[in-house]
C-alpha positions in Angstrom: 26.1 -34.7 -30.9 29.3 -32.9 -31.7 32.9 -33.9 -31.1 34.7 -31.1 -29.4 38.1 -32.2 -28.2 41.3 -33.6 -29.5 42.3 -35.5 -26.4 42.2 -39.2 -25.8 38.6 -39.0 -24.8 35.7 -37.3 -26.5 33.6 -34.4 -25.2 30.2 -34.0 -26.7 27.8 -31.0 -26.4 24.3 -32.2 -25.7 21.7 -29.6 -24.7 23.1 -27.7 -21.7 25.7 -30.3 -20.8 29.1 -31.4 -21.8 29.0 -35.2 -21.5 31.9 -37.6 -21.5 31.6 -40.6 -23.8 33.6 -43.1 -21.8 32.7 -45.6 -19.1 32.4 -44.3 -15.5 35.8 -44.5 -13.8 34.6 -45.5 -10.4 31.8 -47.7 -9.2 28.6 -45.9 -8.3 29.1 -42.9 -10.7 25.8 -41.3 -11.9 25.0 -42.3 -15.4 22.4 -40.7 -17.7 21.3 -41.6 -21.3 21.4 -39.3 -24.3 20.2 -39.7 -27.8 23.0 -40.0 -30.4 23.0 -40.2 -34.2 20.0 -42.2 -35.6 18.4 -41.8 -32.1 20.8 -44.3 -30.6 20.8 -44.3 -26.8 24.3 -43.7 -25.2 25.0 -44.0 -21.5 27.3 -41.2 -20.3 28.5 -39.7 -17.1 26.1 -37.2 -15.4 27.4 -33.6 -15.3 28.6 -33.5 -11.7 30.4 -36.8 -12.1 32.0 -35.5 -15.3 33.2 -32.4 -13.6 35.3 -34.4 -11.1 37.0 -36.5 -13.8 38.5 -33.7 -15.9 42.2 -33.5 -15.6 44.2 -30.5 -16.7 45.3 -32.0 -20.1 41.7 -32.9 -20.9 40.4 -29.4 -19.9 43.2 -27.7 -22.0 42.5 -29.9 -25.0 38.8 -29.1 -24.9 38.9 -25.7 -23.4 36.4 -24.1 -25.9 33.7 -26.6 -25.1 34.5 -26.9 -21.4 34.4 -23.1 -21.0 31.2 -22.7 -23.0 29.6 -25.5 -20.9 30.7 -24.0 -17.5 29.3 -20.6 -18.6 25.8 -22.0 -18.6 26.0 -24.9 -16.2 23.6 -25.1 -13.2 23.9 -28.2 -10.9 21.9 -29.4 -7.9 23.8 -29.1 -4.6 23.0 -32.7 -3.6 24.2 -34.0 -6.9 27.5 -32.1 -6.5 27.9 -33.3 -2.9 27.4 -37.0 -4.0 29.9 -36.6 -6.8 32.5 -35.0 -4.6 32.1 -37.9 -2.1 32.9 -40.3 -4.9 35.7 -38.1 -6.5 37.3 -36.0 -3.8 39.5 -33.9 -6.0 40.0 -30.3 -4.7 42.5 -29.1 -7.3 40.1 -30.1 -10.1 37.2 -28.3 -8.4 39.3 -25.1 -7.9 40.4 -25.3 -11.5 36.9 -25.5 -12.8 35.8 -22.8 -10.4 38.5 -20.5 -11.8 37.2 -21.1 -15.3 33.6 -20.5 -14.2 34.7 -17.2 -12.7 36.4 -16.1 -16.0 33.2 -16.9 -18.0 30.9 -15.1 -15.6 29.2 -18.1 -13.8 30.1 -16.9 -10.3 27.3 -19.0 -8.7 28.8 -22.2 -10.0 32.3 -21.0 -9.1 31.2 -20.5 -5.5 29.7 -23.9 -5.3 32.8 -25.6 -6.7 35.1 -23.6 -4.4 33.0 -24.5 -1.4 33.0 -28.2 -2.4 36.8 -28.1 -2.8 37.1 -26.6 0.7 34.9 -29.4 2.2 37.5 -31.9 1.0 40.7 -29.9 1.7 41.4 -26.7 3.6 44.2 -25.9 1.2 43.3 -23.3 -1.4 44.6 -24.0 -5.0 45.4 -20.7 -6.6 45.1 -20.1 -10.3 48.9 -20.5 -10.5 48.4 -24.1 -9.4 45.2 -24.8 -11.3 46.8 -23.5 -14.5 43.9 -21.2 -15.4 45.3 -18.0 -17.0 48.7 -19.6 -17.7 48.6 -23.1 -19.0 44.9 -23.1 -19.6 43.7 -20.0 -21.5 39.9 -19.3 -21.6 38.9 -17.9 -25.0 38.6 -14.1 -24.9 35.2 -14.3 -26.7 33.7 -16.1 -23.7 35.5 -13.9 -21.1 33.9 -10.7 -22.6 30.5 -12.1 -23.7 27.4 -10.8 -21.8 26.3 -13.2 -19.1 22.9 -14.8 -19.5 22.8 -14.7 -23.3 22.8 -17.5 -25.7 23.3 -21.2 -25.2 26.2 -23.5 -24.7 26.4 -24.4 -28.4 26.0 -20.8 -29.5 28.9 -19.8 -27.3 31.0 -22.8 -28.6 30.2 -21.7 -32.2 31.2 -18.1 -31.5 34.5 -19.2 -30.1 35.1 -21.7 -33.0 34.4 -19.1 -35.6 36.7 -16.5 -34.0 39.5 -19.0 -33.7 39.1 -20.2 -37.3 38.9 -16.6 -38.6 42.2 -15.8 -36.9 44.0 -19.0 -38.0 42.8 -18.8 -41.6 43.7 -15.1 -41.9 47.3 -16.0 -41.2 47.4 -18.2 -44.4 44.9 -16.4 -46.6 47.0 -13.2 -46.4 46.8 -12.0 -50.0 43.5 -11.0 -51.5 42.3 -9.4 -54.7 41.2 -5.9 -54.1 39.4 -5.2 -57.3 35.6 -5.3 -57.0 34.9 -3.6 -60.3 32.0 -4.8 -62.5 34.5 -5.6 -65.3 36.6 -7.7 -62.9 33.5 -9.6 -61.7 32.3 -10.2 -65.2 35.7 -11.7 -66.1 35.5 -14.0 -63.0 32.0 -15.1 -63.9 33.0 -15.8 -67.5 35.8 -18.0 -66.1 33.3 -19.8 -63.8 30.9 -20.5 -66.7 33.7 -21.9 -68.8 34.5 -24.2 -65.9 30.9 -25.3 -65.3 31.1 -28.8 -66.8 34.4 -29.5 -65.1 33.2 -28.2 -61.8 29.9 -30.1 -62.0 31.6 -33.4 -62.8 34.0 -33.2 -59.9 31.5 -31.9 -57.4 29.2 -34.8 -58.3 31.9 -37.5 -58.3 33.4 -36.1 -55.1 30.2 -37.2 -53.3 30.5 -40.8 -54.5 28.4 -40.7 -57.7 29.9 -42.6 -60.6 29.4 -41.3 -64.2 31.7 -41.0 -67.2 33.1 -37.5 -67.8 31.7 -37.3 -71.3 28.2 -38.2 -70.2 28.4 -35.7 -67.4 29.5 -32.9 -69.8 26.7 -33.8 -72.2 24.1 -33.5 -69.5 25.5 -30.1 -68.4 25.2 -29.0 -72.0 21.5 -30.0 -72.1 21.7 -33.3 -74.0 19.2 -36.0 -73.0 20.4 -39.1 -71.2 20.8 -41.9 -73.6 18.4 -44.9 -73.1 19.5 -48.1 -71.5 21.5 -46.6 -68.6 22.0 -48.5 -65.4 20.1 -47.3 -62.2 23.5 -46.1 -60.8 24.2 -44.0 -63.9 20.7 -42.5 -63.8 21.1 -41.5 -60.2 24.4 -39.9 -61.0 23.0 -38.2 -64.1 20.3 -36.6 -61.9 22.9 -35.4 -59.5 24.8 -33.8 -62.3 21.6 -32.1 -63.5 20.8 -30.9 -60.0 24.3 -29.4 -59.4 24.3 -27.6 -62.8 21.0 -25.9 -61.8 22.4 -24.8 -58.5 25.7 -23.6 -60.2 23.6 -21.3 -62.4 21.9 -19.9 -59.4 25.2 -19.1 -57.7 26.5 -17.3 -60.8 23.3 -15.2 -60.8 23.7 -14.4 -57.1 27.4 -13.5 -57.5 26.5 -10.5 -59.6 25.2 -8.9 -56.4 26.5 -8.4 -52.9 23.5 -9.6 -51.0 24.5 -11.4 -47.8 24.2 -15.1 -47.4 21.0 -15.8 -45.4 19.1 -18.9 -44.5 16.7 -18.1 -47.3 19.6 -18.1 -49.8 20.8 -21.4 -48.5 17.3 -22.9 -48.9 17.1 -21.5 -52.4 20.4 -23.3 -53.3 19.2 -26.5 -51.7 15.9 -26.3 -53.6 17.8 -25.8 -56.9 20.0 -28.8 -56.0 17.1 -31.2 -55.3 14.2 -29.8 -57.3 14.7 -32.3 -60.2 14.5 -35.2 -57.7 11.3 -33.8 -56.2 9.8 -33.4 -59.7 10.7 -37.0 -60.5 9.0 -38.2 -57.3 12.2 -39.4 -55.7 12.4 -36.9 -52.9 9.6 -35.6 -50.7 8.7 -32.0 -51.7 8.3 -31.1 -48.0 12.0 -31.4 -47.4 13.0 -28.7 -49.9 12.5 -25.7 -47.6 13.4 -27.2 -44.3 16.4 -28.4 -42.2 17.0 -31.9 -41.1 14.8 -33.1 -38.2 17.0 -36.1 -37.1 20.5 -36.7 -35.9 23.1 -38.0 -38.3 26.5 -39.5 -38.2 29.2 -39.6 -40.9 30.5 -43.1 -41.4 34.2 -43.3 -41.3 34.7 -39.7 -40.0 35.4 -38.4 -36.5 33.2 -35.4 -36.8 29.6 -35.9 -35.6 27.2 -33.1 -36.7 25.3 -31.3 -33.9 21.9 -32.4 -32.6 19.1 -31.3 -35.0 17.5 -29.4 -32.1 20.4 -27.0 -32.1 20.2 -26.1 -35.9 18.0 -23.0 -35.6 20.4 -21.2 -33.3 23.5 -22.4 -35.1 22.1 -21.3 -38.4 21.3 -17.9 -37.0 24.9 -17.7 -35.8 26.1 -18.8 -39.2 24.0 -16.1 -40.8 25.3 -13.5 -38.4 28.9 -14.4 -39.2 28.3 -14.4 -43.0 27.1 -10.8 -42.7 30.2 -9.6 -40.9 32.1 -6.8 -42.6 35.1 -6.8 -40.3 36.4 -10.0 -41.7 38.2 -10.0 -45.1 36.0 -11.7 -47.7 38.4 -14.4 -48.7 38.9 -15.4 -45.1 35.1 -15.3 -44.5 34.5 -17.5 -47.5 36.7 -20.2 -46.1 35.1 -20.0 -42.6 31.6 -20.0 -44.1 32.3 -23.2 -46.0 33.9 -24.9 -43.0 31.1 -23.9 -40.6 28.4 -25.0 -43.0 29.8 -28.6 -43.3 30.3 -28.6 -39.6 26.7 -27.7 -38.8 25.5 -30.1 -41.6 21.9 -28.7 -41.7 20.6 -31.2 -44.4 20.5 -34.9 -44.6 22.2 -34.7 -48.0 23.8 -32.2 -50.2 25.7 -30.3 -47.5 29.1 -30.5 -49.2 27.9 -29.3 -52.5 25.9 -26.4 -51.0 29.0 -25.5 -48.9 31.3 -25.4 -51.9 28.8 -23.3 -53.9 28.7 -20.8 -51.0 32.5 -20.8 -50.9 32.7 -19.9 -54.6 29.9 -17.3 -54.3 32.0 -15.5 -51.7 35.3 -16.0 -53.6 33.9 -14.4 -56.7 32.5 -11.5 -54.7 36.0 -11.1 -53.2 37.5 -10.8 -56.6 38.9 -14.4 -56.6 38.4 -17.1 -59.2 36.0 -20.0 -58.9 37.8 -23.1 -57.5 37.0 -26.7 -58.0 38.0 -29.5 -55.6 38.7 -32.4 -57.9 37.5 -36.0 -57.2 41.1 -37.2 -56.8 41.7 -34.5 -54.1 38.7 -35.8 -52.1 40.7 -37.5 -49.2 43.2 -34.7 -48.6 40.5 -32.1 -48.6 38.1 -34.0 -46.4 40.9 -34.9 -44.0 41.9 -31.3 -43.8 38.3 -30.4 -43.0 38.1 -33.1 -40.3 41.3 -31.8 -38.6 39.7 -28.3 -38.5 36.5 -29.7 -37.1 37.8 -32.2 -34.5 41.4 -31.2 -33.7 40.9 -27.4 -33.9 43.7 -27.0 -36.5 42.5 -25.1 -39.6 46.0 -24.7 -41.2 45.9 -27.6 -43.7 42.3 -26.6 -44.7 43.3 -23.0 -45.4 46.5 -24.0 -47.2 44.5 -26.4 -49.4 41.9 -23.7 -50.5 44.5 -21.0 -50.9 46.6 -23.2 -53.2 43.4 -23.9 -55.2 42.9 -20.2 -55.5 46.5 -19.6 -56.8 46.1 -22.5 -59.3 42.8 -21.1 -60.5 44.4 -17.6 -60.9 47.1 -19.1 -63.1 44.6 -21.0 -65.2 42.4 -17.9 -65.6 45.4 -15.7 -66.7 46.5 -18.3 -69.3 43.0 -18.8 -70.8 
């Protein structure tokens, strides 16, 4: 499931429903059970009961997910009647009806308005419900064709549009030169940074290995005998990343779009040595995860594995957009990839390789997130994912680009 709100409760997208992960507020509320990370079973409010608990601050904080949910929501009349009997809240019903109208679900809007009128004859206008003034439904959902896509596809489109606009305000300057000579210079700089980049991308993921040993492995030296099991695992991670790095440098010479096939090629390069050593099942090299995952210690929960196909199609569509400046698109691509989290392992490394692939194509230098920058970088990503605030994330990456430019010019 996927965290989607910054308020004091959590909204989670699950199949067609937005479900509230908090105890029922009143006795007798309808409860259903959903499968969470590691197939845990979580009791949550049923959709109709959830509808009647949403106050204005909660709706406003999670408007992207709430609006995407209401765009597709279909409820049974008896379920709604029972929920209204338990939670007689006409203003809330009118508010949600106004949102449903804006996103094109007029059938649901009529049901909600009728339910509100069964409780109170007083009509709550949009000025009272706040829709259109205090609560702004994303334009992407207001103009999207009705009957297309799914809840999570809509939520992804809104998320990508918001992040694109927010990041574009910070990533305002961009190299314009796309000449072959300029790209050759950028790739030369990247190759010189390969050992440095490999060490930090490996240790960033928790592997522990001395810098000198990591550099030696990148240069093709054999691993000295007598190493601990932990060092051997780290050494294999170094070797795997170095292979994937070389593939990205090769891909950066061309302007082919990032597709699911390219992603799987990168993932295979990253894990092929482990497959050859018998440590990883070969069948996982060309496939997405087939189970739910959680990230210990972090607020973001990657989406249900059943949503991956559609989310990756949406990712691929965004990556091919030509109406978004390449530097901005690179930042959004990285952020969306770690948000979708399509693999059980290696997502961060693949995402940073995709980021640099697009940076180089945009005429920007290869950037490395150092191991000592791990927490500020990951916290900035988390704020973008969970709180909907991409500013720190964009500022971090754009500062890294400026630092890499200075390093490249002084080399």
